[in-house]
PAZAMAR-843899 format. One record per residue (C-alpha): residue in one letter; x, y, z. Coordinates in pm, 1 decimal, always signed. Example, Ala and Ser with C-alpha at 12.3 -4.5 7.8 and 13.67 -1.06 7.14 Angstrom:
aa, x, y, z
a, +1230.0, -450.0, +780.0
s, +1367.0, -106.0, +714.0
END
This chain:
aa, x, y, z
m, -98.3, -264.3, +2269.7
k, -90.9, -529.7, +2537.2
s, +167.3, -546.9, +2818.0
a, +200.6, -694.0, +3165.6
e, +58.3, -517.3, +3468.8
g, +119.8, -528.7, +3841.8
n, +492.5, -448.1, +3865.1
n, +656.9, -172.6, +4066.7
h, +896.2, -48.6, +3800.9
s, +828.6, +290.5, +3645.4
s, +763.0, +289.2, +3270.7
s, +933.3, +628.3, +3257.0
e, +1272.7, +471.2, +3326.9
p, +1505.5, +488.6, +3024.4
l, +1532.1, +184.4, +2799.3
g, +1908.9, +172.2, +2849.1
t, +1976.8, +14.5, +2509.2
e, +2022.6, +117.2, +2147.8
s, +1879.3, -203.8, +2004.3
i, +1587.4, -434.5, +2072.1
q, +1639.2, -701.7, +2340.5
l, +1462.9, -1037.4, +2346.4
a, +1321.1, -964.7, +2694.2
q, +1140.1, -659.7, +2555.6
g, +889.3, -896.6, +2400.3
n, +803.9, -1102.5, +2709.6
g, +513.1, -884.9, +2825.2
g, +683.9, -767.5, +3143.9
t, +857.8, -453.5, +3263.6
l, +1082.7, -412.7, +2959.2
t, +787.5, -453.0, +2724.1
k, +600.0, -184.4, +2916.7
r, +896.0, +51.9, +2887.9
l, +932.8, -21.7, +2516.2
i, +566.4, +57.8, +2454.7
d, +579.8, +376.6, +2659.3
h, +902.7, +501.8, +2501.4
v, +836.7, +401.8, +2140.4
f, +471.2, +329.0, +2065.0
k, +295.0, +574.2, +2294.2
n, +237.6, +900.0, +2110.8
k, +30.4, +1207.9, +2193.7
a, -88.3, +1215.0, +1833.7
n, -233.0, +866.7, +1875.8
k, -478.3, +928.1, +2158.7
d, -698.5, +638.7, +2040.1
l, -450.1, +361.5, +2121.3
d, -590.7, +144.2, +2402.9
l, -292.6, +37.4, +2617.5
l, -487.8, -125.0, +2899.5
h, -740.2, -363.5, +2745.6
d, -697.6, -668.5, +2526.1
a, -944.2, -530.3, +2271.8
a, -1058.3, -187.8, +2159.1
t, -1426.6, -93.0, +2149.9
v, -1521.9, +128.3, +1856.1
t, -1827.9, +282.4, +1689.7
f, -1932.8, +317.0, +1325.5
d, -2157.2, +543.3, +1121.1
g, -2245.9, +339.5, +814.5
p, -2435.2, +9.0, +810.2
y, -2178.8, -155.7, +580.4
l, -1842.1, -258.7, +722.4
s, -1532.9, -342.7, +517.3
i, -1241.7, -532.3, +672.1
t, -893.5, -588.9, +532.9
t, -575.1, -742.2, +666.7
d, -218.0, -715.3, +542.1
s, +142.8, -780.1, +641.6
f, +437.5, -554.4, +563.8
v, +788.3, -696.2, +536.0
v, +964.1, -447.0, +307.1
s, +1343.4, -453.4, +311.2
p, +1504.1, -215.4, +390.0
p, +1247.2, -94.5, +645.0
t, +1320.7, +269.9, +560.3
f, +1350.7, +402.4, +206.4
p, +1328.7, +739.4, +26.3
g, +970.5, +860.6, +53.9
g, +863.6, +641.4, +344.5
n, +919.8, +349.0, +576.4
v, +744.7, +25.2, +668.5
g, +539.3, +203.0, +939.1
a, +392.8, +463.0, +704.4
l, +350.2, +196.2, +437.0
s, +151.1, -25.6, +674.0
v, -100.8, +252.0, +739.2
y, -124.5, +376.2, +381.1
g, -151.4, +22.0, +245.4
t, -432.1, -66.5, +484.6
v, -618.3, +259.8, +427.6
n, -586.6, +221.7, +50.3
d, -729.8, -130.2, +51.0
l, -1039.1, +3.9, +227.7
a, -1068.9, +312.0, +8.0
v, -1070.5, +119.4, -322.1
v, -1385.2, -69.5, -217.8
g, -1560.1, +258.9, -142.2
a, -1527.3, +244.7, +236.8
t, -1421.3, +528.7, +465.4
p, -1120.7, +400.1, +666.1
r, -1185.9, +426.5, +1041.4
y, -969.4, +198.2, +1256.1
i, -647.2, -0.5, +1238.4
s, -501.0, -266.0, +1463.5
t, -130.9, -333.5, +1432.4
a, +108.3, -607.2, +1544.9
f, +486.6, -576.3, +1539.5
i, +723.4, -872.7, +1515.5
i, +1070.6, -734.9, +1583.4
e, +1401.5, -917.4, +1558.0
e, +1635.2, -905.7, +1855.3
g, +1912.3, -652.2, +1789.2
f, +1699.2, -430.0, +1563.4
s, +1794.0, -61.8, +1591.4
l, +1580.4, +123.8, +1845.8
s, +1623.5, +455.2, +1662.5
t, +1501.0, +295.8, +1338.8
l, +1202.6, +149.5, +1523.8
k, +1115.0, +496.2, +1656.1
q, +1138.4, +634.1, +1302.4
i, +905.3, +360.3, +1178.4
v, +649.6, +422.6, +1453.5
n, +661.5, +798.7, +1392.2
g, +595.9, +733.8, +1022.6
m, +296.5, +524.5, +1120.3
h, +153.4, +795.5, +1346.7
q, +201.6, +1065.0, +1081.8
a, +28.6, +854.4, +817.1
a, -260.6, +780.2, +1054.3
e, -301.0, +1148.7, +1134.4
e, -296.0, +1240.8, +764.2
t, -555.6, +980.2, +669.5
k, -773.6, +1044.1, +977.9
v, -766.5, +678.6, +1078.5
a, -733.2, +568.4, +1442.3
i, -479.5, +305.9, +1551.4
v, -678.4, +156.8, +1836.4
t, -504.6, -162.7, +1945.5
g, -190.9, -363.0, +1882.7
d, +65.3, -616.9, +1994.0
t, +444.8, -644.7, +2011.7
k, +658.3, -956.6, +1993.6
v, +1038.2, -995.5, +1981.5
v, +1196.1, -1299.8, +1813.6
p, +1557.1, -1422.0, +1858.5
k, +1825.8, -1277.1, +1635.5
g, +1847.5, -1465.7, +1309.3
s, +1488.1, -1589.6, +1312.5
g, +1326.1, -1270.0, +1186.4
g, +1383.7, -1015.4, +914.5
g, +1433.4, -695.1, +1111.5
v, +1074.1, -587.8, +1163.6
f, +744.9, -719.6, +1030.4
i, +411.8, -537.4, +1076.4
n, +67.8, -693.9, +1047.4
t, -242.1, -475.0, +1029.6
t, -616.0, -513.5, +1020.0
g, -819.7, -220.1, +896.3
v, -1191.9, -153.3, +927.1
g, -1395.5, +102.9, +738.3
d, -1761.7, +179.5, +688.6
s, -1995.3, +312.9, +423.4
r, -2359.6, +406.3, +393.3
d, -2393.4, +221.6, +63.3
a, -2317.5, -133.3, -44.1
p, -1988.2, -181.4, -233.7
i, -2026.4, +3.5, -559.9
w, -1737.1, -116.1, -780.0
d, -1690.5, -464.1, -920.8
t, -1545.9, -638.4, -1226.9
s, -1896.7, -760.2, -1312.3
l, -1984.5, -401.6, -1409.2
i, -1707.8, -374.0, -1672.3
k, -1820.8, -345.4, -2035.5
a, -1650.4, -357.1, -2374.3
g, -1533.6, -10.1, -2472.6
d, -1465.1, +102.9, -2114.9
h, -1147.5, +303.3, -2055.7
v, -859.5, +198.7, -1832.2
l, -708.0, +487.3, -1633.7
v, -408.9, +509.9, -1401.2
s, -364.5, +791.6, -1150.5
g, +11.8, +836.9, -1194.6
s, +347.7, +689.4, -1284.9
v, +392.5, +316.5, -1227.7
g, +676.7, +120.8, -1069.0
d, +805.0, +403.5, -846.5
h, +790.2, +211.6, -518.5
g, +945.6, -105.4, -654.6
a, +1232.2, +77.5, -822.4
c, +1290.8, +294.9, -514.8
v, +1318.9, -6.0, -281.0
l, +1546.0, -179.3, -529.8
l, +1784.5, +118.8, -524.3
a, +1761.9, +147.4, -144.9
r, +1896.0, -206.7, -105.6
e, +2225.5, -99.6, -264.5
d, +2277.7, -452.0, -398.2
y, +2348.7, -328.2, -748.7
g, +2574.6, -29.2, -682.1
l, +2319.4, +213.4, -826.8
q, +2213.5, +546.8, -682.7
g, +1937.3, +789.2, -766.8
q, +1691.3, +1050.8, -644.3
l, +1384.4, +832.8, -692.5
k, +1124.1, +833.2, -414.3
s, +851.5, +582.3, -337.2
d, +494.6, +683.0, -421.7
c, +395.1, +551.6, -76.0
g, +85.5, +750.5, +20.0
s, -291.4, +761.5, +59.9
v, -521.6, +716.7, -240.0
v, -821.5, +856.1, -50.3
p, -787.4, +1201.6, -216.1
l, -803.3, +1023.9, -554.5
i, -1104.8, +814.7, -456.0
d, -1322.6, +1083.4, -297.6
p, -1396.0, +1292.2, -611.6
i, -1501.1, +985.8, -815.5
k, -1683.7, +791.8, -545.7
h, -2029.3, +904.0, -655.6
l, -1965.1, +939.8, -1029.9
e, -2195.9, +716.4, -1232.0
g, -1992.7, +509.4, -1474.7
v, -1700.1, +415.6, -1251.3
r, -1695.4, +35.8, -1283.4
f, -1391.6, -90.3, -1094.2
v, -1109.4, +55.8, -884.5
r, -799.5, -108.2, -736.0
d, -445.7, -16.0, -631.9
p, -160.6, -187.8, -823.0
t, +60.3, -302.9, -535.5
r, +246.5, -636.7, -552.8
g, +292.6, -735.5, -915.7
g, +214.5, -382.0, -1025.4
l, +4.4, -293.4, -1327.2
s, +51.7, -635.9, -1486.7
v, -100.9, -845.7, -1207.2
l, -395.5, -609.6, -1163.8
l, -485.4, -600.2, -1534.9
h, -443.9, -975.6, -1580.1
d, -675.2, -1026.9, -1282.2
v, -936.4, -804.5, -1449.6
a, -896.7, -978.1, -1785.7
n, -920.3, -1327.1, -1633.4
e, -1220.4, -1233.3, -1421.4
t, -1419.5, -1065.7, -1700.9
g, -1310.7, -1264.3, -2006.6
f, -1247.4, -937.0, -2189.9
d, -917.8, -847.9, -2353.4
i, -741.3, -530.4, -2245.4
e, -553.5, -327.6, -2504.0
l, -296.8, -82.5, -2366.7
i, -119.9, +205.4, -2540.1
e, +244.0, +184.3, -2432.5
n, +317.0, +552.8, -2492.6
n, +31.1, +649.0, -2260.1
i, +151.3, +448.8, -1958.7
p, +340.0, +695.8, -1734.5
v, +683.1, +564.8, -1629.9
r, +935.5, +802.9, -1477.5
p, +1266.4, +821.7, -1670.1
e, +1453.8, +712.6, -1354.3
v, +1235.7, +401.0, -1323.7
a, +1277.4, +322.1, -1693.3
s, +1655.3, +356.5, -1662.5
v, +1677.3, +127.9, -1358.4
c, +1462.2, -132.7, -1530.9
e, +1664.6, -114.7, -1851.6
i, +1996.5, -156.1, -1667.7
l, +1882.2, -442.3, -1443.2
g, +1636.8, -614.4, -1676.0
f, +1318.8, -548.2, -1479.4
d, +977.4, -478.3, -1629.0
p, +831.8, -155.3, -1481.6
f, +481.1, -292.9, -1531.7
v, +536.2, -565.6, -1267.8
l, +692.3, -334.6, -1007.4
a, +477.2, -234.0, -712.5
c, +304.4, +100.8, -667.0
e, +196.8, +213.8, -319.0
g, +5.1, +533.6, -390.1
r, -165.7, +483.6, -726.6
i, -501.4, +353.1, -841.4
v, -625.4, +197.7, -1163.0
a, -986.5, +257.0, -1259.5
v, -1205.3, +111.6, -1532.4
v, -1469.1, +367.4, -1630.2
a, -1730.7, +434.4, -1894.2
p, -1577.6, +625.3, -2186.2
d, -1808.2, +924.8, -2142.9
i, -1669.6, +1003.6, -1793.0
s, -1305.0, +920.6, -1865.7
g, -1211.6, +1285.0, -1921.8
k, -1392.7, +1396.3, -1606.7
v, -1207.0, +1144.7, -1389.1
l, -873.1, +1249.2, -1537.1
e, -959.1, +1614.5, -1478.9
h, -1031.4, +1541.9, -1111.8
w, -710.2, +1343.7, -1065.5
r, -483.6, +1588.4, -1245.4
s, -596.7, +1867.8, -1013.0
i, -481.2, +1668.6, -707.3
r, -132.6, +1624.7, -565.8
n, +10.3, +1291.0, -687.4
g, -249.5, +1274.2, -962.3
e, -82.1, +1515.3, -1203.8
q, +41.5, +1232.6, -1428.6
a, -293.7, +1053.8, -1456.1
e, -351.6, +900.2, -1799.5
h, -595.5, +703.1, -2010.0
i, -382.3, +396.7, -2081.2
g, -611.1, +147.7, -2251.7
v, -950.0, +8.4, -2343.7
i, -1158.2, -300.1, -2266.0
v, -1207.9, -513.5, -2577.7
k, -1447.8, -798.2, -2652.7
n, -1267.4, -1052.3, -2867.0
t, -1454.0, -1361.2, -2988.6
e, -1127.8, -1537.3, -3076.5
s, -959.0, -1498.4, -2737.8
k, -1046.4, -1435.2, -2377.1
g, -859.2, -1258.7, -2102.5
r, -549.7, -1134.1, -2284.8
v, -362.3, -812.7, -2207.2
t, -185.9, -665.4, -2508.4
i, +27.9, -356.0, -2554.2
v, +30.9, -138.7, -2864.5
t, +394.4, -34.5, -2907.6
p, +513.3, +309.3, -3023.8
m, +579.1, +156.5, -3368.1
g, +220.4, +32.4, -3394.9
g, +297.3, -332.9, -3328.1
r, +139.0, -547.1, -3060.2
r, +285.3, -763.4, -2786.5
f, +147.9, -943.7, -2485.6
m, +198.2, -788.3, -2143.9
n, +411.6, -1024.5, -1937.8
e, +213.2, -1206.5, -1670.2
l, +409.1, -1228.7, -1345.7
e, +528.4, -1581.7, -1265.4
d, +850.3, -1566.7, -1062.6
e, +939.7, -1322.0, -783.9
p, +1133.8, -1031.0, -936.1
l, +1175.3, -842.9, -610.0
p, +1092.6, -1016.9, -280.4
r, +997.4, -818.7, +31.5
i, +883.0, -521.3, -170.8
c, +598.6, -417.2, +61.2
END
């Protein structure tokens, strides 16, 4: 978290403002105070405030690296905020390739006039998520942009993890007859953020599923027969399954009654015309597994918090007449194609 050095002003002096000032991003005294008052945290002892780069160590010979940006609006929502989301999202992207998340770098782009109390809430959410997932935030950067040229607060992260084995899951391993599993209800995060925007005059008790998928990954990491794992974030279940179908050439047949959708999410989607299958999740995983271990994976997930609603939702199908289609078997026994996302139903969702 870089700042200027060599001034005589104490960083312990109060910020003297309730909102972010443009000068707090210039690298000088006000930046130093902002970092000390907001970003410095006893729980985050790994953050290097002095150097331009952090030096870290690893256990495994294989390194996995991911990068992401988080622009969700509003920046706080029931069940989380953009700070917690940035850590969970980064950790989850590492976990679904079989890596153990180790380190995160983070960069904040903050709009002038942004609430200081909200920023503190966001940073606290980030620290709590890092502590929960045992990942170290080791370096970062802060910039302030003029009012009107930003969107409140944007966070960019880079995450690094390691593993003793080469990546173990890939679409190339998927076979006809494999089962498609989901670890919990879909569309929770997207519907929650939609309600939090208050653009539609709707209210509800729905919370985002924003959280770590590491507890869902760990018990299946060394199970033989797990072919592919991914988290259904932007574009939700639909984008993920179409990616799998397009990559493998197999069809995917889903059982609509088996796909867990909370009644609150279904109601919001019905009222506003959204498809719950294209709404983002931020704490779920989809796995393609051999049919003989499907029950074992579900048993593991259902014994874990946030995995209680895990379900077998479909099957991989080899079809000589078509390639790469995703179909849904309706409750009446009919079939329809799952909509493939084309437009942007809900911008700034994560």
